[in-house]
C-alpha positions as CSV (number, residue, x, y, z in Angstrom):
1,M,68.6,35.5,101.4
2,A,70.7,38.7,101.1
3,N,71.3,41.0,104.1
4,I,69.7,44.4,103.9
5,T,71.4,47.2,105.8
6,V,69.2,50.0,107.3
7,V,70.8,53.4,107.8
8,L,69.5,55.8,110.5
9,D,70.6,59.4,110.8
10,I,69.1,60.9,113.9
11,G,69.9,64.6,114.0
12,Q,69.0,67.6,116.1
13,F,66.5,69.0,113.6
14,S,65.4,66.1,111.5
15,S,65.9,62.3,111.3
16,K,66.3,60.3,108.2
17,C,66.2,56.6,107.5
18,G,66.6,54.4,104.5
19,Y,68.6,51.5,103.0
20,A,72.3,51.4,102.3
21,G,73.2,52.0,98.6
22,E,70.2,54.3,97.9
23,D,70.8,57.9,96.9
24,F,68.2,59.4,99.1
25,P,66.6,58.5,102.4
26,S,63.2,56.7,102.4
27,Q,61.8,58.7,105.2
28,V,62.6,62.2,106.6
29,F,60.8,63.5,109.7
30,F,61.3,66.1,112.4
31,T,63.2,65.0,115.5
32,M,60.9,66.1,118.4
33,V,60.7,64.7,121.9
34,G,58.2,66.2,124.3
35,K,56.5,69.5,123.9
36,P,58.2,72.4,122.1
37,K,59.5,75.1,124.5
38,Y,58.6,77.9,122.1
39,R,55.2,77.8,120.5
40,Q,56.2,79.9,117.5
41,I,58.7,77.3,116.4
42,D,56.0,74.6,116.7
43,Y,53.7,76.7,114.4
44,E,56.5,77.3,111.8
45,Y,57.7,73.8,111.4
46,S,54.6,71.7,112.0
47,G,52.3,73.4,109.5
48,I,49.7,74.1,112.1
49,K,47.8,77.4,111.5
50,K,47.9,79.7,114.5
51,D,44.4,81.1,115.4
52,E,44.6,84.8,115.7
């Protein structure tokens, strides 16, 4: 059985993961821990519609 290498790129804005040798990551998602400090940023990047 061949070894498969997993690549993780955990950044400040987004995280990416995939397999070594592929051109593009398999998964890309926002790096978020806890509750956003500024609600406007949460609405802009999460796709949540703000009730006005």
